N, C-alpha and C positions, 0 to 999 in steps of 0.2 A: 609278807615276808616271813619265812619260816625260822623257827629258833633251833632247831636242830642242826648238827653238824653237817648233813647232807644238804640241807638249804643253802648254808653258807659255800659250800664246795660248787654247786650250781650257779650262786651269783658270781663266784671267782671265774667259772669257765665261760659265762656270759661276759663279763668284763675283758676277758683275754681275746674275746673274738673281735672286739673293736680294734679299728685300726688306731696306731699312734703317731706323734711326731718325734722323729729323733732330735734331741737337743744338739748333737754334734754335727750332723749333716743336713737336718732340716727336712728329711724325707718322710713322707708318709709310708709307714710300714706295719705289717700284720705280725702280731707277736708270736704267732705260730710259725712263721718263716723266718723268724730270726736266727741267725747262725754267726759265727766267727768270723765271717768275711762279709758280712751285711752291709756294714758302715765304712764308708771310706771318708777321713777326715784329716785335717791338720791337728796335731796335738798342742801346737804353740800358736802363738799371735802373728799376724802379718804387722812387720815392723818397719820404721823409716830410721835407718842409722848405719854406722860402718859395719861391714860385715866383719866378724871376729878372725877369719882367716887371713885376710889381707891379700890373699892370692887370687880373689876375683876381680874380674875387670866389670863395671857396669857402666851402661851406656847413660849417661846422665844429659839432660836438657841443658841448654845454654843459660839458663836461669836458676838451675839446680845448685844448691851449694855442695862441696864435695862430699859431705857426709850423707846425701839423699839417697842412699841405696835403700829401696823397698824390697823386702822378701819375707817369706815365712821363715822364722827364727828355726824352725825345726829341721826344714829340710832345704832352705835357700831357693825355693821356687819364687819368681819375681813377678808372677802373674797373679793378682789377688783372686782371680776365678780359676786358679789350677787345681786339679781335682786333687783329692787327700794324699798324704804320704804314708798313711797307717790305714789299717783296717782292724775292724772289731765288732762286737755286737753292737746294735743300736742301742740307745740309752733313751728313755722316755722321760719326759717331764713328770709324767705320773710316777716314776720309779723312785721319787725323792719322798714321797707321802708314806 
């Protein structure tokens, strides 16, 4: 390992060549191809409660309590596998360090 500034730059470039896993969408991505629309994710949680707007009708099963609406709190999507409602840069687990 070199002690000069050039050696550190080489290590940084080498590290950026490795693919990373995105914390938000769990996709394996290349940092060199990361752009503002690379990651599609939900910025909120999938919840089980009454919907705030009270205008939406939910198909509840016969055994479901009346408050058992399940949806993403950010966009109202009712499918837990729905594609994200927001896009942005991928965020790696390595970015926290």
